[in-house]
PyMOL CGO cylinders between C-alpha atoms (Angstrom):
from pymol import cmd
from pymol.cgo import CYLINDER

trace = [
    CYLINDER, -14.71, -6.39, -94.06, -11.25, -7.77, -93.19, 0.3, 1, 1, 1, 1, 1, 1,
    CYLINDER, -11.25, -7.77, -93.19, -12.17, -8.22, -89.52, 0.3, 1, 1, 1, 1, 1, 1,
    CYLINDER, -12.17, -8.22, -89.52, -15.27, -10.22, -90.43, 0.3, 1, 1, 1, 1, 1, 1,
    CYLINDER, -15.27, -10.22, -90.43, -13.25, -12.43, -92.78, 0.3, 1, 1, 1, 1, 1, 1,
    CYLINDER, -13.25, -12.43, -92.78, -10.51, -12.99, -90.17, 0.3, 1, 1, 1, 1, 1, 1,
    CYLINDER, -10.51, -12.99, -90.17, -13.10, -13.76, -87.47, 0.3, 1, 1, 1, 1, 1, 1,
    CYLINDER, -13.10, -13.76, -87.47, -14.88, -16.28, -89.71, 0.3, 1, 1, 1, 1, 1, 1,
    CYLINDER, -14.88, -16.28, -89.71, -11.57, -18.04, -90.47, 0.3, 1, 1, 1, 1, 1, 1,
    CYLINDER, -11.57, -18.04, -90.47, -10.74, -18.24, -86.74, 0.3, 1, 1, 1, 1, 1, 1,
    CYLINDER, -10.74, -18.24, -86.74, -14.23, -19.53, -85.85, 0.3, 1, 1, 1, 1, 1, 1,
    CYLINDER, -14.23, -19.53, -85.85, -14.11, -22.10, -88.66, 0.3, 1, 1, 1, 1, 1, 1,
    CYLINDER, -14.11, -22.10, -88.66, -10.68, -23.31, -87.53, 0.3, 1, 1, 1, 1, 1, 1,
    CYLINDER, -10.68, -23.31, -87.53, -11.89, -23.58, -83.94, 0.3, 1, 1, 1, 1, 1, 1,
    CYLINDER, -11.89, -23.58, -83.94, -14.97, -25.59, -84.94, 0.3, 1, 1, 1, 1, 1, 1,
    CYLINDER, -14.97, -25.59, -84.94, -12.83, -27.88, -87.12, 0.3, 1, 1, 1, 1, 1, 1,
    CYLINDER, -12.83, -27.88, -87.12, -10.34, -28.40, -84.28, 0.3, 1, 1, 1, 1, 1, 1,
    CYLINDER, -10.34, -28.40, -84.28, -13.07, -29.32, -81.81, 0.3, 1, 1, 1, 1, 1, 1,
    CYLINDER, -13.07, -29.32, -81.81, -14.65, -31.71, -84.31, 0.3, 1, 1, 1, 1, 1, 1,
    CYLINDER, -14.65, -31.71, -84.31, -11.34, -33.44, -85.06, 0.3, 1, 1, 1, 1, 1, 1,
    CYLINDER, -11.34, -33.44, -85.06, -10.58, -33.79, -81.33, 0.3, 1, 1, 1, 1, 1, 1,
    CYLINDER, -10.58, -33.79, -81.33, -14.03, -35.28, -80.65, 0.3, 1, 1, 1, 1, 1, 1,
    CYLINDER, -14.03, -35.28, -80.65, -13.76, -37.70, -83.56, 0.3, 1, 1, 1, 1, 1, 1,
    CYLINDER, -13.76, -37.70, -83.56, -10.31, -38.95, -82.48, 0.3, 1, 1, 1, 1, 1, 1,
    CYLINDER, -10.31, -38.95, -82.48, -10.98, -39.27, -78.76, 0.3, 1, 1, 1, 1, 1, 1,
    CYLINDER, -10.98, -39.27, -78.76, -14.66, -40.17, -78.41, 0.3, 1, 1, 1, 1, 1, 1,
    CYLINDER, -14.66, -40.17, -78.41, -16.68, -40.80, -81.56, 0.3, 1, 1, 1, 1, 1, 1,
    CYLINDER, -16.68, -40.80, -81.56, -15.32, -44.07, -82.87, 0.3, 1, 1, 1, 1, 1, 1,
    CYLINDER, -15.32, -44.07, -82.87, -14.91, -45.96, -79.59, 0.3, 1, 1, 1, 1, 1, 1,
    CYLINDER, -14.91, -45.96, -79.59, -17.53, -48.30, -78.19, 0.3, 1, 1, 1, 1, 1, 1,
    CYLINDER, -17.53, -48.30, -78.19, -17.38, -49.67, -74.67, 0.3, 1, 1, 1, 1, 1, 1,
    CYLINDER, -17.38, -49.67, -74.67, -17.35, -53.45, -74.47, 0.3, 1, 1, 1, 1, 1, 1,
    CYLINDER, -17.35, -53.45, -74.47, -19.70, -54.94, -71.93, 0.3, 1, 1, 1, 1, 1, 1,
    CYLINDER, -19.70, -54.94, -71.93, -18.53, -57.80, -69.73, 0.3, 1, 1, 1, 1, 1, 1,
    CYLINDER, -18.53, -57.80, -69.73, -20.01, -61.08, -70.92, 0.3, 1, 1, 1, 1, 1, 1,
    CYLINDER, -20.01, -61.08, -70.92, -20.20, -60.02, -74.57, 0.3, 1, 1, 1, 1, 1, 1,
    CYLINDER, -20.20, -60.02, -74.57, -18.22, -61.97, -77.21, 0.3, 1, 1, 1, 1, 1, 1,
    CYLINDER, -18.22, -61.97, -77.21, -15.82, -59.01, -77.54, 0.3, 1, 1, 1, 1, 1, 1,
    CYLINDER, -15.82, -59.01, -77.54, -14.99, -59.33, -73.83, 0.3, 1, 1, 1, 1, 1, 1,
    CYLINDER, -14.99, -59.33, -73.83, -13.60, -62.83, -74.36, 0.3, 1, 1, 1, 1, 1, 1,
    CYLINDER, -13.60, -62.83, -74.36, -9.97, -62.98, -73.14, 0.3, 1, 1, 1, 1, 1, 1,
    CYLINDER, -9.97, -62.98, -73.14, -7.70, -65.70, -74.49, 0.3, 1, 1, 1, 1, 1, 1,
    CYLINDER, -7.70, -65.70, -74.49, -4.15, -66.92, -73.99, 0.3, 1, 1, 1, 1, 1, 1,
    CYLINDER, -4.15, -66.92, -73.99, -2.15, -69.03, -76.41, 0.3, 1, 1, 1, 1, 1, 1,
    CYLINDER, -2.15, -69.03, -76.41, -0.84, -72.19, -74.78, 0.3, 1, 1, 1, 1, 1, 1,
    CYLINDER, -0.84, -72.19, -74.78, 2.75, -73.38, -75.14, 0.3, 1, 1, 1, 1, 1, 1,
    CYLINDER, 2.75, -73.38, -75.14, 1.60, -75.87, -77.80, 0.3, 1, 1, 1, 1, 1, 1,
    CYLINDER, 1.60, -75.87, -77.80, -0.19, -73.16, -79.83, 0.3, 1, 1, 1, 1, 1, 1,
    CYLINDER, -0.19, -73.16, -79.83, -3.80, -73.70, -78.82, 0.3, 1, 1, 1, 1, 1, 1,
    CYLINDER, -3.80, -73.70, -78.82, -5.90, -70.66, -78.00, 0.3, 1, 1, 1, 1, 1, 1,
    CYLINDER, -5.90, -70.66, -78.00, -7.87, -71.02, -74.77, 0.3, 1, 1, 1, 1, 1, 1,
    CYLINDER, -7.87, -71.02, -74.77, -10.40, -68.70, -73.20, 0.3, 1, 1, 1, 1, 1, 1,
    CYLINDER, -10.40, -68.70, -73.20, -9.54, -67.69, -69.65, 0.3, 1, 1, 1, 1, 1, 1,
    CYLINDER, -9.54, -67.69, -69.65, -11.81, -66.42, -66.92, 0.3, 1, 1, 1, 1, 1, 1,
    CYLINDER, -11.81, -66.42, -66.92, -11.41, -62.81, -65.86, 0.3, 1, 1, 1, 1, 1, 1,
    CYLINDER, -11.41, -62.81, -65.86, -13.05, -60.45, -63.37, 0.3, 1, 1, 1, 1, 1, 1,
    CYLINDER, -13.05, -60.45, -63.37, -13.54, -56.68, -63.34, 0.3, 1, 1, 1, 1, 1, 1,
    CYLINDER, -13.54, -56.68, -63.34, -13.48, -56.45, -67.15, 0.3, 1, 1, 1, 1, 1, 1,
    CYLINDER, -13.48, -56.45, -67.15, -13.58, -53.03, -68.84, 0.3, 1, 1, 1, 1, 1, 1,
    CYLINDER, -13.58, -53.03, -68.84, -12.91, -52.65, -72.54, 0.3, 1, 1, 1, 1, 1, 1,
    CYLINDER, -12.91, -52.65, -72.54, -13.19, -50.43, -75.59, 0.3, 1, 1, 1, 1, 1, 1,
    CYLINDER, -13.19, -50.43, -75.59, -12.95, -51.13, -79.29, 0.3, 1, 1, 1, 1, 1, 1,
    CYLINDER, -12.95, -51.13, -79.29, -13.61, -49.47, -82.61, 0.3, 1, 1, 1, 1, 1, 1,
    CYLINDER, -13.61, -49.47, -82.61, -14.62, -50.61, -86.07, 0.3, 1, 1, 1, 1, 1, 1,
    CYLINDER, -14.62, -50.61, -86.07, -12.43, -47.87, -87.56, 0.3, 1, 1, 1, 1, 1, 1,
    CYLINDER, -12.43, -47.87, -87.56, -9.11, -49.61, -86.74, 0.3, 1, 1, 1, 1, 1, 1,
    CYLINDER, -9.11, -49.61, -86.74, -8.07, -53.09, -85.60, 0.3, 1, 1, 1, 1, 1, 1,
    CYLINDER, -8.07, -53.09, -85.60, -5.54, -51.66, -83.13, 0.3, 1, 1, 1, 1, 1, 1,
    CYLINDER, -5.54, -51.66, -83.13, -7.97, -49.55, -81.09, 0.3, 1, 1, 1, 1, 1, 1,
    CYLINDER, -7.97, -49.55, -81.09, -8.92, -52.44, -78.78, 0.3, 1, 1, 1, 1, 1, 1,
    CYLINDER, -8.92, -52.44, -78.78, -7.95, -51.94, -75.10, 0.3, 1, 1, 1, 1, 1, 1,
    CYLINDER, -7.95, -51.94, -75.10, -9.06, -53.90, -72.05, 0.3, 1, 1, 1, 1, 1, 1,
    CYLINDER, -9.06, -53.90, -72.05, -8.43, -53.92, -68.30, 0.3, 1, 1, 1, 1, 1, 1,
    CYLINDER, -8.43, -53.92, -68.30, -9.29, -56.85, -66.06, 0.3, 1, 1, 1, 1, 1, 1,
    CYLINDER, -9.29, -56.85, -66.06, -8.03, -59.27, -63.43, 0.3, 1, 1, 1, 1, 1, 1,
    CYLINDER, -8.03, -59.27, -63.43, -7.05, -62.82, -64.33, 0.3, 1, 1, 1, 1, 1, 1,
    CYLINDER, -7.05, -62.82, -64.33, -8.27, -65.81, -62.35, 0.3, 1, 1, 1, 1, 1, 1,
    CYLINDER, -8.27, -65.81, -62.35, -5.19, -67.83, -63.44, 0.3, 1, 1, 1, 1, 1, 1,
    CYLINDER, -5.19, -67.83, -63.44, -1.56, -66.80, -63.58, 0.3, 1, 1, 1, 1, 1, 1,
    CYLINDER, -1.56, -66.80, -63.58, 0.11, -67.53, -66.92, 0.3, 1, 1, 1, 1, 1, 1,
    CYLINDER, 0.11, -67.53, -66.92, 3.58, -69.04, -66.90, 0.3, 1, 1, 1, 1, 1, 1,
    CYLINDER, 3.58, -69.04, -66.90, 6.05, -70.02, -69.60, 0.3, 1, 1, 1, 1, 1, 1,
    CYLINDER, 6.05, -70.02, -69.60, 5.50, -73.75, -69.09, 0.3, 1, 1, 1, 1, 1, 1,
    CYLINDER, 5.50, -73.75, -69.09, 1.82, -73.52, -70.03, 0.3, 1, 1, 1, 1, 1, 1,
    CYLINDER, 1.82, -73.52, -70.03, 1.45, -70.29, -72.03, 0.3, 1, 1, 1, 1, 1, 1,
    CYLINDER, 1.45, -70.29, -72.03, 3.37, -68.54, -74.80, 0.3, 1, 1, 1, 1, 1, 1,
    CYLINDER, 3.37, -68.54, -74.80, 5.28, -65.39, -73.79, 0.3, 1, 1, 1, 1, 1, 1,
    CYLINDER, 5.28, -65.39, -73.79, 5.22, -62.41, -76.16, 0.3, 1, 1, 1, 1, 1, 1,
    CYLINDER, 5.22, -62.41, -76.16, 8.42, -60.54, -76.99, 0.3, 1, 1, 1, 1, 1, 1,
    CYLINDER, 8.42, -60.54, -76.99, 8.21, -56.96, -78.17, 0.3, 1, 1, 1, 1, 1, 1,
    CYLINDER, 8.21, -56.96, -78.17, 4.96, -55.94, -76.47, 0.3, 1, 1, 1, 1, 1, 1,
    CYLINDER, 4.96, -55.94, -76.47, 4.40, -52.19, -76.86, 0.3, 1, 1, 1, 1, 1, 1,
    CYLINDER, 4.40, -52.19, -76.86, 1.18, -50.96, -75.26, 0.3, 1, 1, 1, 1, 1, 1,
    CYLINDER, 1.18, -50.96, -75.26, -0.65, -48.37, -77.29, 0.3, 1, 1, 1, 1, 1, 1,
    CYLINDER, -0.65, -48.37, -77.29, -2.05, -45.22, -75.68, 0.3, 1, 1, 1, 1, 1, 1,
    CYLINDER, -2.05, -45.22, -75.68, -5.75, -45.27, -74.83, 0.3, 1, 1, 1, 1, 1, 1,
    CYLINDER, -5.75, -45.27, -74.83, -8.01, -42.22, -74.80, 0.3, 1, 1, 1, 1, 1, 1,
    CYLINDER, -8.01, -42.22, -74.80, -7.76, -40.28, -71.54, 0.3, 1, 1, 1, 1, 1, 1,
    CYLINDER, -7.76, -40.28, -71.54, -11.35, -41.08, -70.55, 0.3, 1, 1, 1, 1, 1, 1,
    CYLINDER, -11.35, -41.08, -70.55, -10.49, -44.82, -70.50, 0.3, 1, 1, 1, 1, 1, 1,
    CYLINDER, -10.49, -44.82, -70.50, -8.52, -44.33, -67.31, 0.3, 1, 1, 1, 1, 1, 1,
    CYLINDER, -8.52, -44.33, -67.31, -7.88, -47.95, -66.29, 0.3, 1, 1, 1, 1, 1, 1,
    CYLINDER, -7.88, -47.95, -66.29, -5.42, -48.41, -69.20, 0.3, 1, 1, 1, 1, 1, 1,
    CYLINDER, -5.42, -48.41, -69.20, -2.16, -46.49, -68.69, 0.3, 1, 1, 1, 1, 1, 1,
    CYLINDER, -2.16, -46.49, -68.69, 0.18, -47.38, -71.56, 0.3, 1, 1, 1, 1, 1, 1,
    CYLINDER, 0.18, -47.38, -71.56, 3.13, -45.60, -69.94, 0.3, 1, 1, 1, 1, 1, 1,
    CYLINDER, 3.13, -45.60, -69.94, 2.76, -47.54, -66.66, 0.3, 1, 1, 1, 1, 1, 1,
    CYLINDER, 2.76, -47.54, -66.66, 2.37, -50.84, -68.51, 0.3, 1, 1, 1, 1, 1, 1,
    CYLINDER, 2.37, -50.84, -68.51, 5.34, -50.12, -70.81, 0.3, 1, 1, 1, 1, 1, 1,
    CYLINDER, 5.34, -50.12, -70.81, 7.59, -49.13, -67.90, 0.3, 1, 1, 1, 1, 1, 1,
    CYLINDER, 7.59, -49.13, -67.90, 6.62, -52.29, -65.97, 0.3, 1, 1, 1, 1, 1, 1,
    CYLINDER, 6.62, -52.29, -65.97, 7.42, -54.41, -69.04, 0.3, 1, 1, 1, 1, 1, 1,
    CYLINDER, 7.42, -54.41, -69.04, 10.77, -52.66, -69.58, 0.3, 1, 1, 1, 1, 1, 1,
    CYLINDER, 10.77, -52.66, -69.58, 11.71, -53.13, -65.91, 0.3, 1, 1, 1, 1, 1, 1,
    CYLINDER, 11.71, -53.13, -65.91, 10.80, -56.83, -66.00, 0.3, 1, 1, 1, 1, 1, 1,
    CYLINDER, 10.80, -56.83, -66.00, 8.03, -56.29, -63.43, 0.3, 1, 1, 1, 1, 1, 1,
    CYLINDER, 8.03, -56.29, -63.43, 5.23, -57.28, -65.83, 0.3, 1, 1, 1, 1, 1, 1,
    CYLINDER, 5.23, -57.28, -65.83, 4.89, -60.22, -68.16, 0.3, 1, 1, 1, 1, 1, 1,
    CYLINDER, 4.89, -60.22, -68.16, 3.50, -60.17, -71.70, 0.3, 1, 1, 1, 1, 1, 1,
    CYLINDER, 3.50, -60.17, -71.70, 1.69, -63.14, -73.22, 0.3, 1, 1, 1, 1, 1, 1,
    CYLINDER, 1.69, -63.14, -73.22, 0.32, -64.03, -76.64, 0.3, 1, 1, 1, 1, 1, 1,
    CYLINDER, 0.32, -64.03, -76.64, -3.41, -63.66, -76.34, 0.3, 1, 1, 1, 1, 1, 1,
    CYLINDER, -3.41, -63.66, -76.34, -4.11, -64.69, -79.90, 0.3, 1, 1, 1, 1, 1, 1,
    CYLINDER, -4.11, -64.69, -79.90, -1.80, -64.57, -82.89, 0.3, 1, 1, 1, 1, 1, 1,
    CYLINDER, -1.80, -64.57, -82.89, -3.40, -63.08, -85.99, 0.3, 1, 1, 1, 1, 1, 1,
    CYLINDER, -3.40, -63.08, -85.99, -6.61, -62.26, -84.12, 0.3, 1, 1, 1, 1, 1, 1,
    CYLINDER, -6.61, -62.26, -84.12, -7.23, -60.46, -87.40, 0.3, 1, 1, 1, 1, 1, 1,
    CYLINDER, -7.23, -60.46, -87.40, -4.66, -60.90, -90.17, 0.3, 1, 1, 1, 1, 1, 1,
    CYLINDER, -4.66, -60.90, -90.17, -1.43, -59.18, -89.16, 0.3, 1, 1, 1, 1, 1, 1,
    CYLINDER, -1.43, -59.18, -89.16, -2.78, -58.17, -85.73, 0.3, 1, 1, 1, 1, 1, 1,
    CYLINDER, -2.78, -58.17, -85.73, -1.89, -59.98, -82.48, 0.3, 1, 1, 1, 1, 1, 1,
    CYLINDER, -1.89, -59.98, -82.48, -3.81, -59.61, -79.24, 0.3, 1, 1, 1, 1, 1, 1,
    CYLINDER, -3.81, -59.61, -79.24, -1.40, -59.18, -76.31, 0.3, 1, 1, 1, 1, 1, 1,
    CYLINDER, -1.40, -59.18, -76.31, -2.17, -59.82, -72.63, 0.3, 1, 1, 1, 1, 1, 1,
    CYLINDER, -2.17, -59.82, -72.63, 0.04, -58.28, -69.95, 0.3, 1, 1, 1, 1, 1, 1,
    CYLINDER, 0.04, -58.28, -69.95, -0.04, -59.03, -66.23, 0.3, 1, 1, 1, 1, 1, 1,
    CYLINDER, -0.04, -59.03, -66.23, 1.30, -56.69, -63.54, 0.3, 1, 1, 1, 1, 1, 1,
    CYLINDER, 1.30, -56.69, -63.54, 2.57, -57.97, -60.17, 0.3, 1, 1, 1, 1, 1, 1,
    CYLINDER, 2.57, -57.97, -60.17, -0.46, -56.55, -58.34, 0.3, 1, 1, 1, 1, 1, 1,
    CYLINDER, -0.46, -56.55, -58.34, -2.80, -58.79, -60.37, 0.3, 1, 1, 1, 1, 1, 1,
    CYLINDER, -2.80, -58.79, -60.37, -4.08, -56.20, -62.81, 0.3, 1, 1, 1, 1, 1, 1,
    CYLINDER, -4.08, -56.20, -62.81, -4.05, -57.37, -66.41, 0.3, 1, 1, 1, 1, 1, 1,
    CYLINDER, -4.05, -57.37, -66.41, -4.44, -55.57, -69.71, 0.3, 1, 1, 1, 1, 1, 1,
    CYLINDER, -4.44, -55.57, -69.71, -4.96, -56.47, -73.35, 0.3, 1, 1, 1, 1, 1, 1,
    CYLINDER, -4.96, -56.47, -73.35, -4.46, -54.61, -76.60, 0.3, 1, 1, 1, 1, 1, 1,
    CYLINDER, -4.46, -54.61, -76.60, -3.86, -55.42, -80.24, 0.3, 1, 1, 1, 1, 1, 1,
    CYLINDER, -3.86, -55.42, -80.24, -0.65, -54.67, -82.06, 0.3, 1, 1, 1, 1, 1, 1,
    CYLINDER, -0.65, -54.67, -82.06, 0.57, -55.15, -85.61, 0.3, 1, 1, 1, 1, 1, 1,
    CYLINDER, 0.57, -55.15, -85.61, 2.85, -58.18, -86.02, 0.3, 1, 1, 1, 1, 1, 1,
    CYLINDER, 2.85, -58.18, -86.02, 5.75, -58.69, -88.47, 0.3, 1, 1, 1, 1, 1, 1,
    CYLINDER, 5.75, -58.69, -88.47, 3.48, -60.18, -91.14, 0.3, 1, 1, 1, 1, 1, 1,
    CYLINDER, 3.48, -60.18, -91.14, 1.07, -57.26, -90.90, 0.3, 1, 1, 1, 1, 1, 1,
    CYLINDER, 1.07, -57.26, -90.90, 3.84, -54.65, -91.04, 0.3, 1, 1, 1, 1, 1, 1,
    CYLINDER, 3.84, -54.65, -91.04, 5.00, -55.91, -94.41, 0.3, 1, 1, 1, 1, 1, 1,
    CYLINDER, 5.00, -55.91, -94.41, 1.63, -56.67, -95.98, 0.3, 1, 1, 1, 1, 1, 1,
    CYLINDER, 1.63, -56.67, -95.98, 0.01, -53.42, -94.80, 0.3, 1, 1, 1, 1, 1, 1,
    CYLINDER, 0.01, -53.42, -94.80, 2.90, -51.52, -96.43, 0.3, 1, 1, 1, 1, 1, 1,
    CYLINDER, 2.90, -51.52, -96.43, 2.04, -53.22, -99.74, 0.3, 1, 1, 1, 1, 1, 1,
    CYLINDER, 2.04, -53.22, -99.74, 4.88, -55.77, -99.68, 0.3, 1, 1, 1, 1, 1, 1,
    CYLINDER, 4.88, -55.77, -99.68, 4.52, -59.53, -100.05, 0.3, 1, 1, 1, 1, 1, 1,
    CYLINDER, 4.52, -59.53, -100.05, 4.10, -61.55, -96.86, 0.3, 1, 1, 1, 1, 1, 1,
    CYLINDER, 4.10, -61.55, -96.86, 7.47, -62.59, -95.37, 0.3, 1, 1, 1, 1, 1, 1,
    CYLINDER, 7.47, -62.59, -95.37, 8.39, -66.28, -95.22, 0.3, 1, 1, 1, 1, 1, 1,
    CYLINDER, 8.39, -66.28, -95.22, 6.53, -68.12, -92.46, 0.3, 1, 1, 1, 1, 1, 1,
    CYLINDER, 6.53, -68.12, -92.46, 3.52, -65.80, -92.57, 0.3, 1, 1, 1, 1, 1, 1,
    CYLINDER, 3.52, -65.80, -92.57, 0.05, -66.98, -93.50, 0.3, 1, 1, 1, 1, 1, 1,
    CYLINDER, 0.05, -66.98, -93.50, -1.28, -65.86, -96.87, 0.3, 1, 1, 1, 1, 1, 1,
    CYLINDER, -1.28, -65.86, -96.87, -2.90, -62.42, -96.65, 0.3, 1, 1, 1, 1, 1, 1,
    CYLINDER, -2.90, -62.42, -96.65, -6.66, -62.29, -97.12, 0.3, 1, 1, 1, 1, 1, 1,
    CYLINDER, -6.66, -62.29, -97.12, -7.88, -61.61, -100.65, 0.3, 1, 1, 1, 1, 1, 1,
    CYLINDER, -7.88, -61.61, -100.65, -9.46, -58.17, -100.99, 0.3, 1, 1, 1, 1, 1, 1,
]
cmd.load_cgo(trace, "trace")
């Protein structure tokens, strides 16, 4: 009787582990098709306007389960520069699932840290407290992801919005 009970616990744990892995890595992501509204790539200009920019070779993923699951890989048709577009300080690429192989957060982060890549404000508060970041590598590859900004960090922790932040949405 003890062997049957132990085996059922092991099998149950194995099934639960496989289910959790699948849910985290595959289930909640949707691929974004080029040309869809979700595939729109923007940059914030130096004067604060958000403009759509043309891209090629777009691949992207997103999820309704979290605003920071968006990842995209593409090539820009224009090269942003600090005279026309707003740089982004503190860009920290978030890891993508292994099957989305065009987005390597470690490579992007190392290029940013070494000053070989540039980070740009795609759109501030794309959703409240979430900025969309665009990064360009020297070889022309570009990437986008969403990351929590200073306003979001405070409000999502249950604190009031810091000075200079827009009012949080009413729930």
